[in-house]
C-alpha positions in Angstrom: 8.7 -2.2 23.8 6.9 -5.4 23.1 7.9 -7.5 20.1 4.4 -7.0 18.6 4.7 -3.2 18.8 8.3 -3.2 17.4 7.2 -5.4 14.6 4.1 -3.3 13.7 6.3 -0.2 13.8 8.9 -1.7 11.5 6.3 -3.1 9.1 4.6 0.4 9.0 8.0 1.9 8.2 8.6 -0.7 5.5 5.3 0.1 3.9 5.7 3.9 4.3 9.4 4.4 3.5 10.4 1.2 1.9 13.7 1.3 3.6 13.2 -1.1 6.6 13.3 -4.4 4.8 16.6 -5.6 6.4 15.2 -4.9 9.9 11.9 -6.7 9.0 13.8 -9.7 7.7 16.0 -9.8 10.8 13.0 -9.7 13.0 11.9 -12.9 11.1 8.1 -12.5 11.8 6.1 -15.7 11.5 3.2 -15.9 9.0 0.9 -15.6 12.0 2.6 -12.4 13.2 2.3 -10.9 9.7 -1.4 -11.8 9.6 -1.9 -10.2 13.0 -0.1 -7.0 12.1 -1.9 -6.6 8.8 -5.0 -4.9 10.1 -3.1 -2.4 12.3 -0.7 -1.4 9.6 -3.6 -1.2 7.1 -5.3 1.5 9.1 -2.3 3.8 9.6 -2.9 5.8 6.4 -6.0 7.3 4.9 -5.0 6.8 1.3 -7.5 4.5 -0.3 -4.7 2.5 -2.0 -2.9 2.0 1.3 -4.5 -1.3 2.4 -3.7 -3.0 -0.9 -0.1 -1.6 -0.7 0.3 -3.0 2.8 -1.1 -6.4 1.9 1.2 -6.6 -1.1 4.2 -5.5 0.9 3.6 -8.0 3.8 2.9 -10.8 1.3 6.3 -10.0 -0.4 8.0 -10.1 3.0 6.3 -13.3 3.8 7.6 -14.9 0.5 11.1 -13.6 1.3 10.9 -15.3 4.7 9.7 -18.6 3.1 6.1 -18.4 4.4 4.6 -19.1 1.0 2.2 -16.2 1.5 
């Protein structure tokens, strides 16, 4: 599995289940990787609130990683 695919899958799981934060932190995605994953993760659920939830979750992860997002 490519890093991009693993990261997208883990970020989706973080947004969906909220239990994959340690894995996402350990993967240490760059700010660019988070930005690249955002559109893919945002389209994985039909709930109209999902894109905002994804954006907030990835922004929080970025802050935790020191990206200043």
